[in-house]
C-alpha positions in Angstrom: 43.6 138.9 23.5 40.1 139.0 23.4 39.9 138.2 19.4 42.6 135.4 19.8 40.0 133.9 22.4 36.9 134.5 20.2 39.0 132.9 17.1 40.2 129.7 19.6 36.2 129.1 20.0 35.2 129.7 17.2 37.5 126.8 16.0 37.1 125.1 19.0 33.2 124.8 18.4 33.7 124.3 14.3 35.9 121.2 15.2 33.9 119.3 17.4 31.0 120.1 14.9 32.6 118.3 12.1 33.5 115.1 14.1 29.7 114.8 15.2 28.6 115.1 11.2 30.9 112.5 10.4 30.0 110.1 12.7 28.7 106.3 11.7 25.0 104.6 12.9 25.0 101.5 14.8 22.3 98.7 14.5 22.5 97.7 18.3 19.4 95.8 18.4 17.9 92.6 16.2 14.8 90.8 17.5 12.6 88.0 15.8 9.1 87.5 16.7 6.3 85.1 16.6 2.9 85.5 17.4 4.2 88.7 19.7 7.1 86.4 21.4 10.7 86.7 20.9 11.9 83.7 19.8 15.9 82.4 18.5 14.5 79.3 17.2 11.7 78.5 14.6 9.6 75.4 14.4 8.3 74.4 11.3 6.3 76.9 9.1 6.1 80.2 10.5 5.8 83.8 9.9 8.5 86.0 11.4 8.3 90.0 12.6 11.9 91.2 12.8 12.7 94.6 14.5 15.8 96.7 14.1 16.8 99.3 15.9 19.3 102.1 15.2 21.3 104.2 17.8 20.9 107.2 16.0 17.9 108.7 13.9 18.1 107.5 10.3 16.3 107.9 7.1 13.2 106.2 6.0 15.1 104.2 3.6 14.6 100.2 3.6 17.6 98.3 4.8 18.8 95.2 2.9 18.4 92.1 4.8 20.5 89.0 3.7 20.9 85.4 6.0 22.3 82.4 5.6 24.1 79.3 7.2 27.3 80.1 6.1 29.8 83.4 5.3 29.1 84.6 2.6 26.0 85.2 3.3 23.6 86.0 0.4 20.2 84.8 0.3 17.9 87.8 0.4 15.2 88.2 3.4 12.0 87.9 1.1 10.4 90.9 4.0 7.2 92.4 3.5 4.9 94.9 5.4 8.3 96.9 5.8 7.9 99.8 8.2 9.5 102.6 9.9 8.4 102.8 13.6 10.0 105.7 14.3 13.4 107.7 13.2 15.2 104.5 15.0 13.3 101.7 14.5 12.4 99.5 11.2 10.0 96.7 11.4 9.1 93.6 8.6 8.2 90.3 8.0 9.3 87.3 6.4 7.5 83.8 6.1 9.3 80.7 7.0 8.6 77.5 4.5 9.1 74.4 2.9 11.0 77.1 -0.1 12.2 79.4 1.9 15.3 79.8 3.0 16.4 77.1 -0.1 18.8 76.1 1.9 18.8 73.1 4.5 17.6 74.0 8.6 20.6 75.2 11.2 21.7 78.4 12.8 20.8 81.1 10.2 22.8 84.7 10.5 21.3 87.9 9.4 23.5 90.3 7.5 22.1 94.0 7.8 23.2 97.0 5.1 22.2 100.1 3.5 20.8 101.7 5.9 21.5 105.7 6.0 21.3 108.3 9.0 19.5 111.8 8.6 23.0 113.2 8.6 23.4 111.4 5.6 25.8 108.6 6.8 25.3 105.0 6.0 25.9 102.1 8.2 28.2 99.5 8.0 27.4 96.2 7.4 26.3 94.2 10.5 25.9 90.9 11.4 23.4 89.3 13.6 26.2 87.2 15.2 27.9 91.2 16.6 23.9 91.7 18.1 21.8 91.0 21.0 18.1 90.9 21.2 15.3 92.6 22.8 15.5 89.2 25.6 19.8 90.2 25.5 19.8 86.9 23.5 22.7 86.6 20.3 20.1 87.4 17.6 20.9 84.4 15.2 17.9 82.4 14.3 17.7 78.6 14.3 15.5 77.4 11.6 13.8 74.0 11.8 11.1 72.7 9.4 11.8 69.6 10.5 14.0 67.6 13.9 17.1 66.1 13.5 18.4 63.3 15.2 22.0 61.9 15.7 23.4 58.8 17.8 26.4 58.7 19.7 28.1 56.2 17.4 27.7 55.9 13.6 28.3 51.6 14.1 27.6 49.3 17.5 29.9 46.5 17.4 29.6 43.7 19.8 32.8 41.9 19.6 33.1 38.0 19.4 30.3 35.7 21.9 29.7 32.8 22.3 27.1 30.9 20.1 24.1 30.7 22.2 25.2 33.3 25.3 24.0 37.0 24.7 25.8 40.2 25.0 24.1 43.9 25.6 25.2 47.0 24.3 23.7 50.6 24.5 23.0 53.4 21.9 21.9 56.7 22.4 20.3 59.1 19.5 20.1 63.2 20.6 17.6 65.8 19.1 20.1 68.1 17.9 17.3 71.1 17.2 14.7 72.7 18.6 11.8 70.7 17.1 10.2 67.9 19.0 10.8 64.3 17.3 8.4 61.2 17.5 10.1 58.0 17.4 7.3 55.9 14.7 9.5 52.3 13.8 12.5 50.7 14.7 13.8 48.0 12.1 16.3 46.0 14.2 18.7 43.0 11.0 18.4 39.6 12.6 20.1 38.3 15.4 20.5 41.6 16.7 17.6 42.1 19.1 15.9 45.9 20.3 15.5 44.6 23.7 13.0 47.7 24.7 11.7 49.7 21.9 9.9 52.7 22.7 7.0 53.1 19.7 6.0 56.6 19.9 8.8 57.9 22.3 9.2 61.8 22.9 12.4 63.5 22.3 12.4 66.8 23.1 14.7 69.2 21.5 18.4 68.6 22.9 17.2 66.1 24.5 18.4 62.1 24.2 16.8 58.7 24.5 19.2 55.4 25.2 18.0 52.5 23.4 19.4 48.8 24.2 20.7 46.5 21.6 21.6 42.9 22.4 23.3 40.3 19.7 22.3 36.1 20.4 22.3 33.7 17.6 22.8 30.0 18.0 24.7 30.0 14.5 28.6 30.8 14.7 29.5 33.5 11.8 30.4 37.1 11.3 27.1 39.2 11.7 26.7 42.2 10.2 23.2 44.4 10.4 21.2 47.6 10.9 19.2 49.4 13.0 16.8 51.7 11.3 14.9 54.6 13.6 12.4 56.4 11.8 10.6 59.1 13.2 8.8 62.4 12.6 9.2 66.1 13.1 6.5 68.5 12.2 4.7 66.1 10.2 7.4 65.4 8.5 9.0 62.2 8.4 12.7 60.9 8.8 14.9 58.3 9.6 18.4 57.6 11.2 20.3 54.2 10.3 23.0 53.1 12.4 25.0 49.9 11.8 25.7 46.8 13.6 28.5 44.0 13.7 29.1 41.1 16.0 30.7 37.6 15.9 29.5 34.8 17.4 31.8 31.5 18.3 32.5 28.2 19.9 32.3 24.9 19.2 28.8 22.3 18.8 28.0 19.3 20.0 26.5 16.9 17.7 25.7 13.0 18.1 25.8 10.2 15.2 23.6 9.1 15.0 21.0 10.6 17.6 21.4 7.9 20.4 18.8 5.0 21.0 19.1 4.1 24.2 16.7 1.6 24.7 17.8 -2.0 25.1 14.3 -3.8 25.7 14.8 -7.1 27.9 17.5 -8.3 28.1 18.1 -11.9 29.2 18.8 -11.7 33.4 23.0 -12.3 32.9 23.6 -11.4 29.0 24.6 -8.0 28.3 24.3 -5.9 25.6 26.1 -2.5 24.2 24.8 0.6 22.5 27.3 3.3 20.5 26.8 6.3 19.4 29.7 9.2 17.8 30.2 12.7 19.6 31.6 15.3 16.9 32.6 18.7 17.0 31.3 19.9 14.3 33.0 22.8 12.5 31.3 25.9 11.5 31.0 26.7 8.2 33.7 29.6 8.4 36.1 27.1 10.2 38.1 30.3 12.1 34.9 30.4 14.4 35.0 26.7 16.0 36.8 26.5 19.4 37.4 23.0 21.2 34.7 21.6 23.0 35.2 21.1 26.2 33.2 18.2 28.2 32.8 19.4 32.0 31.0 16.6 32.7 29.5 13.0 31.2 27.6 10.8 33.7 25.0 8.1 33.9 22.4 9.0 36.3 21.8 6.1 38.6 24.8 4.3 37.3 23.1 0.8 38.3 23.4 -1.7 35.3 25.3 0.4 32.9 28.9 0.7 32.1 30.1 4.2 30.4 33.3 4.1 28.3 35.9 6.6 28.8 35.2 10.3 27.1 38.3 13.0 27.8 37.5 16.1 28.7 38.2 18.2 25.5 37.3 17.3 21.4 38.9 19.5 18.9 37.2 21.0 16.1 36.4 18.4 13.6 37.3 15.4 16.0 34.9 12.6 16.9 35.4 10.1 19.9 32.9 6.9 20.0 30.5 6.6 23.1 29.8 2.9 24.5 27.2 2.2 27.5 26.9 -1.8 28.4 23.6 -3.1 29.9 23.9 -5.6 31.8 21.0 -6.8 34.2 21.4 -8.8 37.3 17.8 -9.2 37.9 14.4 -9.8 36.3 13.8 -5.8 37.3 13.8 -2.3 35.1 16.3 -0.1 34.7 15.7 3.6 34.3 18.6 5.8 33.9 20.1 8.6 32.1 23.0 9.9 30.2 24.2 13.6 31.1 26.8 15.6 29.3 28.3 19.4 30.8 30.1 21.3 28.0 31.0 24.5 26.8 28.8 24.2 23.7 26.0 27.1 24.8 24.0 26.4 21.6 22.5 23.3 23.9 21.0 25.1 27.1 23.1 25.7 29.8 25.8 23.9 27.6 23.7 20.6 28.9 22.3 17.4 26.8 21.0 14.5 28.4 19.2 11.1 26.8 16.9 8.4 28.7 18.6 5.2 28.7 16.3 2.4 29.5 16.6 -1.5 29.8 15.0 -4.3 31.6 16.3 -8.1 33.3 14.7 -10.9 31.5 14.0 -14.5 32.5 14.2 -17.2 29.6 10.7 -17.9 28.6 9.9 -19.4 25.4 7.5 -16.8 23.1 3.9 -17.7 22.6 2.8 -20.1 20.0 1.1 -18.8 16.8 -2.8 -20.6 17.2 -4.8 -18.4 14.3 -3.1 -15.7 11.6 -5.5 -13.4 11.4 -5.3 -12.2 7.4 -7.8 -10.1 4.9 -7.4 -12.0 1.7 -8.1 -9.2 -1.2 -9.9 -11.8 -3.1 -12.2 -12.7 -0.8 -10.9 -16.3 -0.5 -8.6 -17.5 2.7 -5.3 -18.7 1.4 -5.4 -16.7 -2.0 -3.5 -13.4 -2.7 -2.3 -11.3 -5.2 -0.7 -8.7 -3.4 2.7 -7.5 -2.7 2.3 -7.8 0.6 0.5 -9.9 3.0 -0.6 -8.1 6.3 -0.5 -11.0 9.2 -2.3 -9.7 12.8 -2.1 -11.9 15.7 -4.3 -12.4 18.8 -1.6 -13.1 21.3 0.7 -10.5 23.5 3.9 -9.6 22.0 5.0 -7.6 24.7 7.7 -10.1 25.1 8.2 -10.7 21.6 11.5 -9.2 19.7 10.0 -10.2 15.6 8.2 -12.7 14.0 9.7 -15.0 11.4 8.4 -17.1 8.4 9.6 -19.5 6.2 7.9 -20.3 2.4 9.1 -23.5 0.9 7.4 -25.2 -1.8 6.7 -28.5 0.0 6.6 -29.2 3.6 9.8 -28.4 4.9 9.0 -27.6 8.8 12.0 -24.4 10.1 15.5 -26.6 11.4 16.6 -23.2 13.1 15.7 -19.8 14.4 17.2 -18.6 11.7 15.8 -20.7 9.0 13.6 -18.0 7.8 12.5 -16.4 4.4 11.9 -13.3 6.3 11.6 -11.4 9.5 9.3 -8.3 10.5 9.0 -6.0 13.9 5.6 -5.4 14.9 3.0 -2.5 14.7 -0.2 -1.8 16.0 -3.7 -2.4 13.6 -6.8 -1.6 15.0 -5.5 -2.9 18.6 -3.7 -5.6 17.3 -0.2 -6.6 16.4 0.3 -6.8 12.9 3.4 -7.4 10.6 3.9 -7.7 7.0 5.4 -10.4 4.4 6.5 -9.3 1.7 5.8 -11.4 -1.7 6.1 -9.5 -4.8 10.1 -10.5 -6.1 10.2 -13.1 -3.3 7.3 -15.9 -4.1 6.6 -16.9 -7.9 3.1 -18.1 -8.7 2.0 -20.9 -7.6 1.1 -23.1 -3.8 3.1 -22.6 -0.7 4.1 -24.1 2.3 4.0 -20.9 5.0 5.3 -21.6 8.8 5.3 -18.4 10.8 6.7 -18.3 14.4 7.8 -15.9 17.1 11.4 -14.9 18.2 11.5 -13.8 21.9 13.5 -10.6 23.2 14.9 -13.4 25.7 16.4 -15.2 22.5 14.4 -18.1 22.7 12.5 -18.7 19.6 9.1 -20.5 18.8 10.5 -22.0 15.3 10.2 -25.7 16.6 6.6 -25.2 16.9 5.2 -22.7 14.2 2.0 -22.1 12.6 1.5 -24.0 9.4 -0.8 -22.9 6.1 -1.1 -23.2 2.5 -0.7 -20.0 0.9 -1.6 -19.5 -3.2 0.1 -16.9 -4.5 -1.7 -16.0 -8.1 -1.0 -12.8 -9.6 -2.6 -13.0 -12.9 -5.5 -11.5 -14.0 -8.9 -13.6 -15.1 -9.5 -13.5 -18.5 -12.8 -13.9 -20.4 -12.8 -17.1 -22.5 -16.2 -15.8 -24.0 -17.1 -12.6 -24.1 -19.9 -11.1 -21.7 -23.7 -11.2 -23.5 -27.1 -9.4 -22.2 -29.0 -12.6 -21.5 -31.8 -10.5 -19.8 -32.7 -7.3 -19.9 -32.8 -5.7 -23.5 -36.4 -5.4 -23.4 -37.3 -4.1 -26.6 -36.0 -6.9 -28.6 -32.7 -4.4 -29.6 -29.6 -4.6 -28.1 -28.5 -1.7 -26.2 -31.6 -0.3 -25.3 -33.8 -1.6 -21.9 -36.0 -0.3 -19.5 -35.6 -3.0 -17.5 -35.0 -2.7 -13.6 -32.1 -5.3 -14.0 -29.5 -6.9 -16.5 -28.3 -10.4 -16.5 -24.8 -10.3 -17.7 -23.0 -13.6 -18.6 -19.9 -15.0 -19.7 -17.3 -17.5 -19.6 -14.6 -16.8 -17.9 -10.8 -18.9 -17.0 -8.3 -18.5 -14.0 -6.8 -21.0 -11.7 -8.2 -19.2 -8.2 -11.7 -18.8 -9.6 -14.0 -15.8 -10.3 -15.4 -14.1 -6.7 -16.7 -11.3 -8.0 -17.5 -9.0 -10.6 -17.9 -5.6 -11.0 -19.0 -2.6 -13.1 -19.1 0.9 -13.6 -21.8 3.2 -15.6 -20.3 6.1 -16.6 -21.8 8.7 -19.6 -18.6 9.2 -21.4 -16.2 6.5 -22.3 -13.6 6.4 -19.9 -12.6 3.0 -18.6 -12.0 2.5 -14.6 -9.0 3.9 -13.2 -8.1 1.3 -10.3 -9.5 -2.1 -9.7 -12.0 0.0 -7.2 -13.1 2.4 -9.8 -16.7 0.9 -9.5 -20.5 1.8 -9.3 -21.3 -1.3 -7.6 -19.6 -5.0 -7.3 -21.6 -7.6 -7.2 -21.4 -11.8 -6.5 -21.5 -14.5 -9.4 -23.6 -16.9 -9.6 -23.9 -19.7 -12.0 -26.4 -19.9 -15.2 -26.4 -23.1 -17.4 -23.1 -23.6 -16.7 -21.8 -20.2 -16.8 -21.0 -17.2 -14.5 -23.4 -14.8 -14.8 -24.1 -11.2 -13.0 -27.1 -9.3 -12.2 -26.8 -5.4 -12.2 -29.5 -3.6 -11.0 -30.1 -0.5 -13.3 -34.0 0.7 -11.5 -33.0 1.0 -7.6 -29.2 2.1 -8.5 -31.0 5.5 -9.7 -29.4 5.3 -13.3 -31.0 8.4 -14.4 -32.3 8.0 -18.6 -29.9 8.3 -21.1 -26.8 6.7 -23.0 -24.4 5.1 -20.7 -21.1 2.8 -21.0 -21.2 -0.1 -19.0 -17.7 -1.9 -18.0 -17.4 -4.9 -16.5 -14.2 -6.5 -15.1 -13.7 -9.9 -12.9 -12.2 -9.9 -9.3 -10.5 -14.2 -8.8 -10.4 -15.8 -5.9 -6.7 -13.7 -5.1 -7.9 -10.5 -5.6 -6.4 -9.9 -9.3 -8.5 -8.1 -11.3 -9.4 -7.4 -14.8 -10.2 -4.1 -15.5 -7.5 -3.1 -17.6 -9.3 -5.2 -20.0 -13.1 -4.5 -18.9 -16.0 -5.3 -21.1 -17.7 -2.0 -22.6 -21.3 -2.5 -23.0 -22.9 0.5 -23.9 -26.8 0.9 -23.5 -29.5 3.5 -23.8 -31.3 3.4 -20.5 -34.8 4.7 -21.8 -38.1 4.7 -19.6 -40.2 7.2 -21.5 -42.6 5.8 -23.9 -42.7 7.8 -27.2 -45.0 10.6 -28.1 -48.3 10.0 -30.6 -47.1 9.5 -34.1 -49.6 11.9 -35.1 -50.9 12.2 -38.7 -49.5 9.8 -41.8 -47.5 12.0 -43.8 -48.4 9.8 -46.9 -50.3 6.8 -47.0 -50.8 3.7 -49.9 -54.3 4.0 -50.1 -56.4 7.4 -50.0 -58.9 7.3 -47.1 -62.0 7.3 -49.3 -60.9 4.2 -51.4 -62.2 1.1 -50.8 -59.8 -1.2 -51.1 -59.5 -5.2 -50.9 -57.0 -8.3 -50.7 -56.1 -7.1 -54.1 -54.5 -3.5 -52.4 -53.5 -5.0 -49.2 -51.3 -4.0 -47.5 -52.1 -0.2 -46.6 -48.7 1.5 -45.5 -48.6 4.5 -43.6 -45.9 6.9 -43.6 -45.0 8.7 -40.6 -42.5 11.9 -40.2 -40.2 11.8 -36.7 -40.6 14.8 -35.2 -39.1 15.5 -31.3 -39.4 12.8 -29.2 -39.8 10.6 -32.3 -36.1 9.9 -32.9 -36.0 6.8 -31.2 -38.6 4.6 -32.4 -38.5 0.9 -33.6 -41.8 -0.8 -33.5 -45.6 0.2 -34.6 -48.5 -1.3 -33.0 -52.2 -1.2 -33.9 -55.5 -1.7 -33.2 -58.5 -2.0 -35.2 -62.0 -0.6 -34.7 -61.6 0.1 -31.3 -59.2 2.4 -28.8 -56.1 0.7 -27.2 -56.8 0.0 -23.5 -53.4 -2.2 -23.1 -49.5 -1.6 -24.3 -49.9 -5.5 -25.1 -53.6 -5.8 -26.4 -53.0 -5.2 -30.0 -54.0 -6.8 -33.2 -50.7 -6.7 -35.0 -47.1 -5.1 -34.5 -44.3 -4.5 -37.3 -41.0 -3.4 -37.3 -40.7 0.6 -38.8 -38.9 0.9 -41.8 -36.7 4.0 -41.5 -36.0 6.3 -44.8 -34.0 9.2 -44.0 -36.5 11.0 -41.1 -39.3 9.0 -41.9 -40.4 5.4 -40.7 -43.4 3.4 -42.6 -45.1 0.6 -41.5 -47.5 -1.8 -43.3 -51.0 -3.4 -42.1 -52.6 -6.5 -43.8 -56.3 -6.9 -43.7 -57.4 -10.3 -44.0 -59.9 -10.8 -41.7 -63.5 -10.6 -42.7 -64.5 -8.9 -39.3 -62.5 -5.8 -40.6 -64.9 -5.5 -43.4 -66.8 -1.7 -43.3 -65.8 2.1 -42.9 -63.8 2.2 -40.0 -60.7 3.1 -37.9 -56.8 2.0 -37.2 -55.5 3.0 -34.6 -51.6 2.8 -33.8 -48.8 3.8 -31.4 -45.4 3.4 -31.3 -42.6 1.4 -29.1 -39.1 2.2 -29.0 -35.8 0.5 -28.7 -36.0 -0.3 -24.8 -39.8 -1.2 -25.3 -41.5 1.8 -23.9 -45.0 2.1 -25.3 -48.5 3.9 -24.1 -51.2 3.0 -26.2 -52.4 6.6 -24.7 -50.4 8.1 -27.1 -51.9 6.8 -30.0 -53.2 7.8 -33.5 -55.6 6.9 -36.1 -56.6 6.6 -39.3 -59.3 6.0 -41.1 -60.1 3.2 -44.3 -62.8 1.4 -46.0 -62.1 -2.2 -46.7 -64.2 -5.1 -47.8 -63.1 -8.5 -48.7 -66.7 -9.9 -48.0 -68.9 -11.3 -50.7 -72.3 -9.5 -51.1 -74.7 -10.6 -48.9 -78.2 -11.7 -50.1 -81.7 -12.0 -47.8 -85.4 -11.9 -49.0 -87.1 -9.0 -48.3 -90.1 -10.4 -47.2 -90.0 -13.1 -43.9 -92.0 -16.8 -44.2 -91.7 -19.7 -46.9 -92.8 -18.6 -49.8 -94.9 -19.7 -52.5 -95.6 -20.1 -56.1 -98.9 -21.1 -57.9 -98.9 -23.8 -60.5 -98.2 -22.8 -63.6 -97.9 -19.0 -62.8 -95.1 -16.6 -62.8 -92.6 -15.8 -59.8 -91.5 -13.1 -58.6 -89.1 -12.8 -55.6 -87.9 -9.4 -54.2 -83.8 -10.1 -52.9 -82.0 -7.5 -50.6 -78.0 -7.3 -51.8 -75.7 -5.7 -49.3 -72.3 -4.6 -49.9 -70.0 -2.1 -48.4 -69.2 -1.3 -52.5 -71.7 -0.9 -56.0 -73.0 -4.4 -57.0 -71.7 -4.7 -60.5 -73.1 -8.4 -61.5 -76.4 -10.4 -60.7 -77.9 -13.7 -61.7 -80.5 -16.0 -60.4 -80.8 -19.9 -61.1 -83.6 -22.1 -60.6 -84.6 -25.7 -60.4 -86.8 -27.8 -59.8 -87.7 -29.8 -57.0 -85.3 -32.7 -56.6 -83.9 -31.8 -59.7 -80.1 -31.3 -59.9 -79.7 -29.4 -63.1 -80.9 -26.0 -63.1 -81.9 -24.3 -65.6 -80.3 -20.9 -67.6 -79.2 -17.8 -65.5 -81.5 -15.0 -65.3 -80.7 -11.5 -64.6 -82.6 -9.5 -62.0 -84.1 -6.3 -62.1 -83.2 -3.6 -59.6 -85.8 -2.0 -57.8 -85.8 1.6 -59.1 -85.0 4.2 -56.6 -83.0 2.0 -54.5 -79.6 0.9 -53.9 -79.8 -3.0 -53.1 -83.3 -3.7 -53.8 -83.7 -6.3 -56.4 -86.3 -8.3 -58.1 -85.6 -12.2 -59.5 -88.7 -13.3 -61.8 -88.9 -17.4 -62.4 -91.4 -18.0 -65.7 -94.4 -19.6 -65.2 -93.0 -23.0 -67.4 -90.8 -22.9 -64.1 -93.5 -23.6 -62.1 -94.4 -27.0 -61.5 -96.3 -29.3 -58.9 -92.5 -31.0 -58.5 -91.8 -27.1 -56.8 -89.1 -25.2 -57.4 -85.6 -23.9 -55.9 -83.7 -20.5 -56.8 -80.4 -19.3 -55.6 -78.8 -15.7 -56.8 -76.1 -14.5 -56.9 -73.9 -11.0 -56.9 -70.6 -9.7 -57.2 -68.8 -6.1 -56.1 -66.9 -3.5 -57.8 -63.6 -4.7 -55.8 -64.1 -8.0 -57.5 -64.4 -10.3 -54.3 -66.1 -14.0 -54.1 -69.5 -14.4 -55.8 -72.3 -13.6 -52.8 -74.8 -16.1 -52.9 -78.2 -16.3 -51.1 -80.7 -15.8 -50.2 -78.9 -16.1 -46.6 -80.4 -18.6 -44.5 -78.8 -16.6 -41.4 -79.4 -13.1 -40.3 -76.8 -10.3 -41.7 -75.0 -10.2 -38.5 -73.3 -12.6 -40.7 -72.4 -10.6 -43.2 -70.3 -12.4 -44.7 -71.2 -15.7 -45.2 -70.7 -18.3 -48.4 -72.9 -21.2 -49.1 -72.9 -22.6 -52.4 -75.2 -25.1 -51.0 -78.3 -22.7 -49.7 -81.2 -23.0 -52.2 -84.0 -21.1 -51.5 -87.2 -23.8 -52.0 -90.5 -22.5 -53.3 -93.7 -24.3 -52.2 -96.4 -24.2 -55.1 -99.9 -24.7 -55.0 -101.9 -26.5 -57.6 -104.8 -24.5 -57.2 -107.2 -28.0 -56.3 -108.5 -28.0 -52.8 -107.0 -31.7 -52.2 -103.7 -30.7 -53.1 -102.6 -29.7 -49.6 -104.8 -27.6 -46.7 -104.6 -23.8 -46.0 -105.8 -21.8 -43.3 -107.8 -19.5 -42.9 -105.1 -16.7 -44.0 -103.9 -18.6 -47.5 -101.2 -20.1 -45.5 -100.3 -23.9 -45.7 -101.4 -26.2 -42.8 -98.7 -29.3 -42.2 -100.0 -32.7 -42.4 -100.2 -34.5 -38.9 -97.2 -36.8 -38.4 -96.1 -39.3 -35.3 -96.3 -42.8 -34.7 -100.0 -43.5 -34.7 -102.1 -45.2 -37.6 -104.3 -42.0 -37.8 -100.8 -39.7 -38.6 -99.6 -39.3 -42.3 -96.6 -40.1 -43.3 -94.8 -39.0 -46.5 -92.1 -41.7 -47.2 -90.1 -39.9 -50.1 -87.3 -41.9 -52.7 -84.3 -40.0 -53.3 -82.5 -38.8 -57.2 -79.7 -40.9 -56.3 -81.4 -44.8 -56.1 -77.6 -46.1 -55.5 -77.9 -45.1 -51.7 -80.5 -47.8 -50.7 -79.7 -47.5 -47.0 -82.8 -47.0 -45.0 -82.2 -44.0 -43.2 -81.3 -42.3 -47.3 -84.7 -43.7 -48.0 -87.5 -43.1 -45.0 -87.2 -39.1 -44.4 -90.1 -37.1 -43.2 -90.1 -34.3 -44.5 -93.2 -32.8 -43.7 -92.5 -30.6 -40.9 -93.6 -31.1 -37.6 
């Protein structure tokens, strides 16, 4: 029995040990922590600490952990820093970021497997869905890297509403994640409106936000749109889009034309009616048009007015005519309002109103027109070329309906209020009532009789007392019959060049209404006037020598130097312009004198060569440098510098050859003889010249005969029968190449044969003339010296009786007398110095007088015969 009990006990112990050895380990808790706090939801990127707690001691083998949103769970948890805290607790870290997990955000389930107990028994795979964490919550982990927003409906439908009305609906959005959501923007399609847009609103996890939307449109149509909500969560952007739909429909009341219910003044007892049409206009989608219901239509107040019957309904597309009749009974104003109330909510509250006005008036004639205020385009009253004639009045036209007029070739006044060429309403111009009368395509060119009168609002016409005037309608432009020409202004003598302050332009023209003004335009390019008023200046016209002329200012209009084109055209008395055929006058406006011409590049006579008339003229050639391109004339002055532009000795036009000009100067005056200077300066085509800008050249000119004078002063004397010699000075700018002396007896006409002179050695101009002894008699003698220079100028004759200051004197009758002494005391008296003493002369008997008989005895007059030649 004891053995049996022991055996049974052994069997029992052995059975329980095997059972205990075969039991599998279990995972009891699975906890996720962030920064030491237990979490069931993560927001954004995070470092997750995971703790696994088993029910039995485990081997130090790392379990396998996978996670995922749905079965099968296949994603490996990227664990690191893994460790067994003790034999039952396993610890590991893993990161949540943009790449991990690779699937979307949501509630993740974890699957743990592979852990083995110390008894060599492996655990069964265990899901977090069946586990609790340290706080007793389910061990799943919601991973939310960005928040997610959902709407209470994918589409908000407003249904059908009246056009012009409004209808509201709500939309709720919910944060279905554990992360906060912040609204950043709303975008709503027209005609939908978000009534309150809470930009920046925060929607916490699992919280909601209700939005109020409204549909309101004046257009009848089917509307479709969206509301887009932009939001951020954990610094990530996202959006939610919800569809919107609705229909606006109804009637639309349209007035054709828009009522103008101002009746003006109506004669008391008369009436006037105005009509307009009321239409229920169809929408583009005709199915959205409703019947127009007219709840009321009335005149307020209705005194003086009568309204036609309208009815209560107008079908889509139908039209009804409305008429209002005004019949005043008093001379007063009637102001009212026409008011409609309908189901057309496109109009505010379905209401439309129009002012109605009129006045009763007694019959009075309109004012009579005394004066027509007209701006005549050409400046001459009664002449025009305009398409319209604007007429203003100095009368009160408050009760005037319109102005009326009649044109007729002959003087035929209007015969009735409607005997008109035209009518016009008034407008205000410069505070005066004015109206326009059309002329073009109404009147032909010529003279017309014009009648103007007023028509009153009360129907009374002033046609029986019209204003009468004559009108000349002229649309033809004036014509130049003789082209314009500048009569004064080409200051340099060359057409197109001027430095004048003004130009005088004259022309001949033909125009039936006369020339009232000339206009002109200056431009640096060839651009003709584009309009009649495209002008630099317009001016009047004056008559000069029977033609039209005008003075065109240049200087005071600030015209600058340079090339200009001047265009001239005419304005006739009717305002017609010839600008399309403007006359072109090119001109160069030049105020600057040419620079100094400088040294000549060539001259016809060398500087050191003497010349006379045989080598005339002296021709100089000048090169044209900068500043000398426009030169036309040259001026010169001999011997002294010029002091003024017009004080010159000569002037000549320049001869141009390529870039050179030349001019010739003639030397014709004896006063120019000598080695001297020629000063010259330039004048341009405009006449500008400044003598300060001169240059000069030297010259050697001689057309004078040699000048012969005696070396000694006093009267020459000779001794009878003794050879006579006298020294003379022969002056000439050039070399004396020939000389001769003639002598004759006193009173003789015939001279002795010529003799040559002897040059005094080592002198230039001293010569000795010799007369032989047989030529010296008591009759006395005379001699004359001749000389000629190397330029073949006229003979010089002397000795001269004048000073050298008259160097070019030439006296063919100038003989030098020589007194002859006989050698005896009684022939004539001499003083102590040997000089002859004149005999006394006078009227006393003691006075001595010598009477000589001339050689020509045929001159026997007393004056010729009796002559006192003895001196004082």
